[in-house]
C-alpha positions as CSV (number, residue, x, y, z in Angstrom):
1,M,-152.4,5.7,58.3
2,T,-154.1,5.6,55.0
3,S,-151.0,4.0,53.2
4,I,-150.7,1.3,55.9
5,N,-154.4,0.4,55.3
6,T,-153.7,-0.1,51.7
7,L,-150.7,-2.2,52.2
8,I,-152.7,-4.4,54.6
9,S,-155.5,-5.0,52.3
10,S,-153.4,-6.1,49.4
11,E,-151.8,-9.5,49.9
12,K,-151.7,-10.9,53.3
13,S,-150.1,-14.0,52.1
14,S,-146.6,-12.6,51.5
15,T,-143.8,-11.8,53.8
16,R,-143.9,-8.3,52.6
17,V,-147.3,-7.5,51.9
18,R,-146.8,-4.9,49.1
19,R,-144.0,-2.6,47.7
20,V,-145.0,1.0,47.7
21,P,-142.9,3.2,45.2
22,T,-142.8,7.0,45.8
23,V,-141.9,9.6,43.3
24,P,-139.2,11.9,44.9
25,G,-139.7,15.5,44.4
26,P,-137.3,18.4,44.6
27,A,-136.1,19.4,48.1
28,R,-137.0,23.2,47.8
29,S,-140.5,22.7,46.7
30,L,-141.0,20.5,49.8
31,S,-144.0,19.1,47.8
32,S,-144.4,16.0,49.9
33,R,-147.1,15.6,52.7
34,P,-145.5,17.1,55.7
35,L,-145.7,16.1,59.4
36,P,-145.5,19.1,61.8
37,C,-142.7,19.8,64.2
38,A,-144.2,23.2,64.9
39,S,-146.6,25.7,63.4
40,P,-148.0,29.0,64.6
41,S,-150.7,27.2,66.2
42,Q,-148.8,24.1,67.3
43,R,-145.4,25.4,68.3
44,G,-143.2,22.6,69.8
45,T,-145.2,19.8,68.2
46,L,-143.7,16.4,68.3
47,P,-145.2,13.8,65.7
48,L,-145.0,11.0,68.2
49,L,-147.7,8.3,67.1
50,T,-150.7,8.3,69.4
51,T,-152.7,5.3,67.9
52,K,-150.3,3.1,70.1
53,R,-147.9,4.0,72.9
54,T,-144.6,4.6,71.2
55,F,-141.1,3.9,73.0
56,W,-140.1,7.5,73.4
57,R,-137.3,6.8,75.8
58,G,-135.9,4.4,73.2
59,I,-136.2,7.0,70.5
60,L,-134.6,9.8,72.4
61,E,-131.6,7.6,73.7
62,E,-131.1,6.2,70.3
63,L,-130.8,9.5,68.5
64,L,-128.5,10.9,71.1
65,W,-126.5,7.7,70.6
66,F,-126.3,8.6,66.9
67,V,-125.5,12.2,67.7
68,H,-122.6,11.3,69.9
69,G,-121.2,9.1,67.1
70,S,-121.5,5.9,69.2
71,T,-121.6,2.5,67.4
72,D,-121.6,0.2,70.5
73,S,-125.1,-1.3,71.0
74,K,-124.2,-2.2,74.7
75,L,-124.3,1.4,75.5
76,L,-127.9,1.5,74.8
77,S,-128.7,-2.1,76.1
78,T,-127.4,-1.2,79.6
79,K,-130.0,1.7,79.7
80,G,-132.7,-0.7,78.9
81,I,-132.8,0.2,75.3
82,K,-132.7,-3.5,73.5
83,I,-133.6,-2.4,69.9
84,W,-130.0,-3.1,68.5
85,D,-129.3,-6.2,70.6
86,G,-130.3,-8.6,67.8
87,N,-128.3,-6.9,65.2
88,G,-125.3,-6.6,67.7
89,S,-125.5,-10.3,68.8
90,Q,-122.4,-12.7,68.1
91,E,-124.6,-14.9,66.1
92,F,-125.8,-12.1,63.9
93,L,-122.4,-10.6,63.4
94,E,-121.1,-14.2,62.4
95,K,-123.8,-14.3,59.7
96,R,-122.7,-10.9,58.3
97,G,-119.0,-12.0,58.2
98,L,-118.2,-9.8,61.1
99,G,-117.5,-12.4,63.7
100,H,-114.1,-11.0,64.6
101,R,-115.8,-8.0,66.3
102,R,-116.9,-8.2,70.0
103,E,-120.6,-8.5,70.7
104,G,-122.2,-5.1,70.4
105,D,-119.9,-3.6,67.8
106,L,-122.3,-2.6,64.8
107,G,-119.5,-1.3,62.8
108,P,-119.5,2.3,61.0
109,V,-123.3,2.8,61.2
110,Y,-125.4,5.9,61.5
111,G,-123.4,7.7,64.2
112,F,-120.1,7.1,62.8
113,Q,-121.2,8.2,59.3
114,W,-122.8,11.4,60.8
115,R,-119.7,12.4,62.7
116,H,-116.6,10.7,61.1
117,F,-117.6,10.1,57.4
118,G,-114.7,8.7,55.5
119,A,-112.7,7.9,58.5
120,K,-111.1,4.3,58.8
121,Y,-113.1,2.3,61.1
122,T,-111.4,-0.1,63.4
123,D,-113.9,-0.8,66.3
124,C,-116.5,0.7,68.5
125,D,-114.1,1.3,71.3
126,A,-111.5,3.4,69.3
127,D,-111.3,7.2,69.6
128,Y,-112.1,8.9,66.2
129,T,-111.8,12.6,67.4
130,G,-110.9,14.8,64.4
131,Q,-111.2,12.0,62.1
132,G,-113.4,12.1,58.8
133,V,-116.0,14.6,58.0
134,D,-118.4,15.7,60.8
135,Q,-121.4,16.0,58.7
136,L,-123.7,16.9,61.6
137,A,-121.4,19.9,62.7
138,E,-121.3,21.0,59.1
139,C,-125.0,21.1,58.8
140,I,-125.4,23.2,61.8
141,R,-122.6,25.6,60.8
142,K,-124.3,26.1,57.3
143,I,-127.7,26.7,58.8
144,K,-126.1,29.4,61.0
145,E,-123.8,30.9,58.2
146,D,-125.3,30.1,54.8
147,P,-129.0,29.1,55.3
148,T,-129.8,29.2,51.7
149,D,-127.1,26.5,50.8
150,R,-128.8,23.5,48.9
151,R,-126.2,21.2,50.4
152,I,-127.1,20.9,54.0
153,I,-127.1,17.1,53.9
154,L,-126.6,14.4,56.4
155,S,-125.8,11.0,54.8
156,A,-125.5,7.7,56.5
157,W,-124.9,5.8,53.2
158,N,-121.3,5.2,52.5
159,P,-120.9,2.4,50.0
160,A,-117.3,1.7,51.0
161,D,-118.4,1.1,54.6
162,I,-121.6,-1.0,54.0
163,P,-119.7,-4.4,54.2
164,L,-118.4,-3.3,57.5
165,M,-121.8,-2.6,59.0
166,A,-124.1,-5.1,60.9
167,L,-127.1,-3.3,59.3
168,P,-126.8,-1.1,56.3
169,P,-128.8,2.3,56.9
170,C,-132.4,2.2,56.5
171,H,-133.1,5.9,56.9
172,V,-130.3,7.0,54.4
173,L,-130.2,10.7,54.0
174,C,-131.7,14.0,55.3
175,Q,-131.7,17.5,53.9
176,F,-132.2,20.5,56.1
177,Y,-134.1,23.5,54.5
178,V,-134.2,27.0,56.0
179,H,-137.3,29.1,55.2
180,L,-136.3,32.6,55.2
181,P,-138.8,35.4,56.7
182,P,-140.7,37.0,54.0
183,P,-139.8,40.6,53.0
184,S,-142.9,42.0,54.7
185,S,-142.0,40.5,58.0
186,P,-138.1,40.5,58.2
187,A,-137.9,40.2,61.9
188,S,-139.8,36.8,61.9
189,P,-137.6,33.9,62.8
190,K,-136.1,31.5,60.2
191,R,-138.0,28.3,60.2
192,L,-136.2,24.9,59.8
193,S,-137.5,21.8,57.9
194,C,-136.1,18.4,57.3
195,L,-136.6,16.1,54.2
196,L,-135.6,12.4,55.0
197,Y,-135.3,9.8,52.2
198,Q,-135.7,6.3,53.7
199,R,-134.8,3.4,51.4
200,S,-136.4,0.6,53.5
201,A,-139.5,1.3,55.7
202,D,-141.0,-1.2,58.2
203,L,-144.4,0.4,58.6
204,G,-145.3,-1.5,61.8
205,L,-142.2,-0.9,64.0
206,G,-139.6,1.4,62.1
207,I,-141.6,4.2,60.7
208,P,-143.1,5.4,64.1
209,F,-139.5,5.5,65.5
210,N,-138.1,7.3,62.5
211,I,-140.7,9.8,62.3
212,A,-140.2,10.8,65.9
213,S,-136.5,10.5,65.7
214,Y,-135.9,12.9,62.9
215,A,-138.5,15.3,64.3
216,L,-136.5,15.3,67.4
217,L,-133.3,15.8,65.4
218,T,-135.1,18.8,63.7
219,H,-135.8,20.3,67.1
220,L,-132.3,19.7,68.3
221,V,-130.8,21.4,65.4
222,A,-133.3,24.3,65.4
223,H,-132.4,25.0,69.1
224,L,-128.7,25.2,68.3
225,T,-129.2,27.5,65.2
226,H,-131.9,29.6,66.6
227,T,-134.4,28.7,64.0
228,E,-138.0,27.6,64.6
229,P,-138.7,23.9,63.8
230,H,-141.3,23.8,61.0
231,E,-141.9,20.6,59.1
232,L,-140.6,17.0,58.6
233,I,-141.1,15.3,55.3
234,I,-140.4,11.7,54.6
235,Q,-140.0,9.9,51.2
236,L,-140.0,6.3,51.3
237,G,-138.5,3.7,48.9
238,D,-139.4,0.1,49.7
239,A,-142.3,0.6,52.2
240,H,-143.3,-2.8,53.7
241,V,-145.6,-4.5,56.2
242,Y,-144.5,-7.9,57.7
243,R,-147.0,-10.4,57.8
244,D,-146.7,-11.1,61.5
245,H,-147.6,-7.4,61.9
246,V,-150.7,-7.2,60.0
247,D,-153.2,-8.2,62.8
248,A,-151.7,-5.7,65.0
249,L,-151.8,-2.9,62.5
250,E,-155.5,-3.8,61.6
251,E,-156.1,-3.2,65.4
252,Q,-154.1,-0.1,65.4
253,L,-156.2,1.3,62.4
254,K,-159.4,1.0,64.4
255,R,-158.1,3.7,66.6
256,S,-158.6,7.5,66.3
257,P,-155.5,9.6,66.5
258,R,-155.0,12.1,69.3
259,A,-153.3,15.3,69.5
260,F,-149.5,15.1,69.2
261,P,-147.5,16.0,72.4
262,K,-145.4,19.1,72.9
263,L,-141.6,19.1,73.1
264,R,-139.5,21.6,74.9
265,F,-135.9,21.9,76.4
266,K,-135.1,22.3,80.0
267,R,-132.0,24.5,79.4
268,E,-130.2,26.3,76.7
269,V,-127.7,23.9,75.0
270,Q,-124.9,25.6,73.0
271,D,-123.2,22.5,71.4
272,I,-124.6,19.3,69.8
273,D,-122.4,17.1,72.0
274,D,-123.9,18.6,75.1
275,F,-127.4,17.3,74.7
276,Q,-128.5,14.8,77.4
277,A,-131.6,12.9,77.6
278,E,-132.7,14.9,80.8
279,D,-132.7,18.1,78.6
280,V,-135.7,16.9,76.5
281,L,-139.2,17.0,78.0
282,V,-142.3,15.6,76.3
283,E,-145.6,17.0,77.6
284,G,-149.2,16.0,76.9
285,Y,-148.5,12.5,75.5
286,E,-151.7,10.6,75.8
287,P,-151.6,7.7,73.4
288,H,-153.7,4.5,73.1
289,P,-152.2,1.4,74.7
290,P,-149.2,-0.2,73.3
291,I,-149.6,-2.9,70.6
292,A,-146.9,-5.6,70.7
293,M,-145.0,-6.3,67.3
294,K,-142.0,-8.4,66.8
295,M,-138.9,-6.9,65.3
296,S,-137.6,-8.7,62.1
297,V,-133.6,-9.2,62.5
């Protein structure tokens, strides 16, 4: 919250209050300030913002939508998750030069890149089974078979596909890091951390979603690889506060953070494609009341 306070107190007159550069550090040192996914005293922690009520159901459904490789915003909208409606509207697609697509077809965005990187995108209704590189499956395989690999990377940034996307990826790339047990305790579980690089960070609306989403992804992958979720580290490129979010964030900064909730799974899941929203349970989420902020499209 300190970084948000710094941003707000700088220039309230600009659309983006201030750009905050960060210095990326090497992944293996994990030197940035971490957010707990779990620790010996906080096992199962989910860093879901508590200074305002965060739309957990939207975070969960969106992540599973990514995981399943979907690029159709209408699949979320029919569940009451409207966060992609603006970018999937016919008007917005026309502005992006993508008016030939049907409404809701976002192009080869996150889910397509995670599961079919390099495949030729036609539309959101096509079957891409077996096409492209399934990066997410590869990450899971490497964590199981070669946990010290320094290339356990999931990338949504495909320069060739950027012109085809309704919105280029903001959270660009994450790297999974497996902490091996110390020699003194070889029977201890392996721990899994995730380092995320985000090129563009809307601190008012986007970042609370992104933090919880990648923490959840770390929990999902840890569950499948029999590792223990440990830390989420986020490095931001262009971090910004929109002018119409300033008053809301100032109100939010007056609130004291509460304990993070816990996350657990209701059943054993063996395959990433088998996860369903009802498998994930969040307990002890007692946030402050919601604070409304308008999404910039």
